[in-house]
N, C-alpha and C positions, 0 to 999 in steps of 0.2 A: 667496441662490437659493440654491435646492435639490440638494443634496449628488446629482453623483453616485450613482446602480446599478450598481455592476456585480456581477453572478451570476459565483459557481463552482459548479461539477457533482457534488458527493460523491460522485464517484465515482472508479474507474481515479487516475493519478498525484499526487488527492490527500489519498489517505492516505498522499504521500511527502512534500509538501512543503504542506499549508497551513497551518503557521506562515510560512511566507512566503509565502504569498498577502496571506494575513490581514496579516499587517505590512507590504507592500507596500502594499495597496488604501489601509488604513488610513492609511500616513504621506502618500500622496498628498490624503488631505483627501474620500474616497472612500464614500458608506457598501454596505458589503461585502454582500452575500448569498448565504449558499449553500444550497443545495438540502437538500430535506428530508431522512430519511434514507429509503432505498431501500425500496421496499411494492411487495404486488401489484399496486396499479394501477401506479405507476410504471413495473412489469418488461411488465406489459400493451399500456403503451402503447412501451417500448422495441423491445418485439416485435412491433408492430403497425403501424411505422412506421422497421423497417430489415427486410434480409434475413435466411434463414429460416438460412443456415449459417454468419453469422457468429458469436464465440463468445461467452458470456452476459454474458461484464462488457461490453461495445462494445452490449449493445441494452440493459442498465442505464443505461449514461449518455446515449443515447440518452431517454431515463424523466427521465433528470434535466435534460435542456437542456430540453425540454416545460416539465419544473415549474418551472424561473428565467421562464422566460414564460408561464407564468399569473404569475407572482411580481410581473410590472411590470419587473422590471430593464430598466436600459436598454441595456447591454449584457453578452454573459456573456463570460469570457475561454476561451477553450478553448487555445489553444498546439499546436501543433504537436511533439514533444517527435522531432531526430533522435536526437537524438549525445548522451551525458557522458563520451566516451572517446574519444578513438586508433580508429580502427580495427574499432571498434560501431556500430551503432544501436541502437535501439529496436524493435520488435516493428513489423510493413509495417503491421496499425489504427494504429497513433499518427501513422505518418507521416502514413496518409489519411486521419485520423482528422475534419483540416475539411473536407477534401472532398467527409465522406461524410455531411455533411452539407449541403454548400453542393448538392447534385445530391438525394438524396431530400426532404431541409427547404429548399426555395428559400428562405420565407419567415421563415428565420430569418436569409437572408446580411447585413442593417442591421445587426442585433445580435451578432454573430464576431466576436468579434477574434481574430486566428489566430496570435501572434505564431511563426514559429519558431526554435526549441532546441536548438541545436546549441553545445555544450562541452561544455570536457573534462577536465568531473571532475564529482561532483554539485554543485557551488557551483556555482550556474545563473545569479548574478548580474550580469554581464556585458551593462553596455549595449545592445550590439551585438544581443541575442537578442531589444532590445525599443521595435524602432524603428520598429513598427507602430501596436502601445500610444502611441506619441508623439503617433504620426500624428493618428490618431483621435483622442486625448481632448484633443491640441493642448498639450502636455504638455512645460515648458522643460526643456534635456538633466540640467542640475543639482541641479533638485529632482529628476530621478527618477533619476540615479544617487548621489544620499545617501540618497532610500525604499529605493532596489535595496540599501546597504549595511547600512543596517537589519537589513531581511529576511534578509541577510545572517545578520547576526551573532546573531538569536535565535533561524533554526533551526540554524546550527552549535549553540549551546547546547544545545536540541532534539538535537539528534542527539545531543550525548556524554550530556544525560540516559539516552539508548536505549544507547546501547556500557555503563556501567553498569546498563546490565539492565531498565530500566522499557521497557512493555510501550506501543502506542502508543495502543489500548484506554484511555487513564486521563486524553488528552486533548477525543478524539474530542467527547464532547457539549459540550465549548466554544468556539462559534463564533465569538466574538467576544473581538476581539487580546488586552484587559483580559485576560480568564478568564485565556487561555494564557500572557500572561507573568506573571498574580498564581501559574500553577501553575507554572511553570516558573524561580520567586523560589521559591516554597518548596521544591518539589525537590534546589533546587540546595546550600537551608540547615538540609538536614531531615538529625540524623543515626542516626536510628530509619532501618531498613529496611525499605520501604512490602511490603504484602502481595505483589503482586506480582511484588516479586525477589525476597524471602526466601520463608519459610514457608508454602505455601498451605493458610489454616487450614481443618486436617480439624475433618470429626465425630468427635464422641465413637465411640471403636470401633476409626474409619478408618485399612487400613491406612497407613504413611511413604508420603512424599509420591515422588509419580515427576518425572523430567525429560525431556520430552520436546521435542524439536525439532520445532519444526511449518514443513514446507518450504514457500513457497508467493509470489505474487507478493503486495502486499501490499492490493489492491482483495479478492481473496481471500479475505485472514486475517484484516481486517477490517471489512468488510461484514456486521454479524453478518447479514440478510434470508437476504443471499445462500447465507451458512452454514450457517442453522441455531442463531447464535450459542452458537459452535463453542467461542470460548476461556471460554466461559463454561463451556459443560457440563466442557470441560478442567478447568477453577478447583472445581465444586461433586465432582468425581472424587479429589483433592486431586494434582491433577497440575499442574506448573511447567514452564511456557511457553517455549521459546527460538525466537525467527524470525531472518532475519536481518540485520535492520536492530539484529539487538546485536553482531554480529561487524563490526570496525574493520576501517575499509578494508583498513587495508597487512596483515591477514591471508589478506582475500578476497583479494589481489594473489596474497601466498604460495603458495594455493594456484590461483591459480589457470596458475602457471609448469609449474605440476605438466606443462601440457595441452600438447601438441603443438601441438597449434593451438588456443584459446578458438571457442566460440560467435559469431555474430553478433551476441546482441541482449544487450543491454547487464544487463537485470536476470535476464537466465537466468544469466551468467556467473555476479552475483549470488551466483543462490538455488546451483546447485554450488561455488562458491568457501567459502561458508557450509555446507552441508550436509557438503564435504570434513572443514572441520575440525568439525565436530557427532559424526561417522561416528570420529575422531581419541581423541577427546573421552569418556574414559571412564565422567564424571559421567551422560553421555547413556544414557540407556535403550532411545529407537529414536526414529527417525524415524519422520516422518508430512510423504507430499505431499499435498497438495490445489490442485485444478489445475481449472479449468475446460474442459468437454466440448471439443474441438473446437478448443482451444489448438499452434496447428503446434507452436511453441520447446518446450510444457511436453512437446509426444511425444517432444520427442529426449531431456529431459533427465531425465527418468520413466525411459525404458528405460537410461538410463548407470547411473541413480540405485536403479532395481533388482539391476542387478550390482556397484553398489559396496556394496553388503547384506549379498551374498552372503560376498562378498572380507575385509570386515571384521566380519563375523557378528555384524553390528546390524539390529536386531529394526524392518522396516518396511512400508512399505503404503501403499496410493494408495489418495487419496476422489477422486470425479470427481465437483462440482457443475455442473447446468443445472437452466434453469427446472423441469425435471420431477423434479428429487429430493427425496422429502421427508423431515423430520424424523427419523422411527423409521427408517430404513437407517441416516445419520448417530449417530445414539443411539448404535444397535446393532453396527454396525461398529465406534465408539470404543471403551465397551465391551468388548467383548470381545476388543482390542488388548489394552486397561487390565487386564485379566482375566490375559491374555496374558504380558504383562511382568510382572505381579507374581507370580506360577508358577515366575515362570524367576527372579525379585532370591530368592525363598524356597526354590528349587534348589537354588542358585548359594552 
């Protein structure tokens, strides 16, 4: 009997949970099919088949889902992420994502499995979150629980590496679970630091390494098409990148307690907590907020970060991206920001 082919869109929260998904479905004996990296064609398909008013990350996932349909998968896993903590939800577009496809692309209804993920923490492995998956695929409860446990263990190991300073992009080219597990095993045993968390490889004659916190949702930071390969641009300029996924949850929680009231959106809270940590860290030379044009939660977070940058006297810049953003615009602004930071260091 042929394996069930289950598709995962390489978009949105994939960049946070992909080791979990790969391990879960592989442990259940399924063939995991990940959509191709974002391309102009995918983005155009997403624009064509979605409302013009929505943000570019949502347009991108539409293109990825259509890409999976063309790959001949049996099902596409597109959960409705509701919460990862008490008293906070995800962006409304995450909450309504399955409904967007149900009404805009009804031909996909029979392909999409859309469990509701309602968790008290980032560990989303509780069986109650996967009842639709179990029902549609006729999965044995104990078998699914065992697979969820395996997925949770691997994902927590992956998170530990991020807390140690590794960038997610080191894993993103690995679309099968064997390669991901081998990479995790290798890095856990490593005695020497990898380039991404030690000194950036500087060209001869280049000035000292700078440390910059890149504040943004994982899909804006790690989708190399939409952000014009921003991380590699920084590496070429001798910049060491720090992201919110490198900040331990207890640090983020501590910073959030300083707020009179946390924001409504979970990942916005994570970005805020991480940014406060970076503002206070003397080793961080500056912060860049990368945001998608039209993002509601970011429109609030961005204003807060601008005020806090002045409070902490820390260099800060906002980069907005959408389907019209050109690479020269991103490159010019990054280079100017880096030059400013180097001059500031030289004069201090």
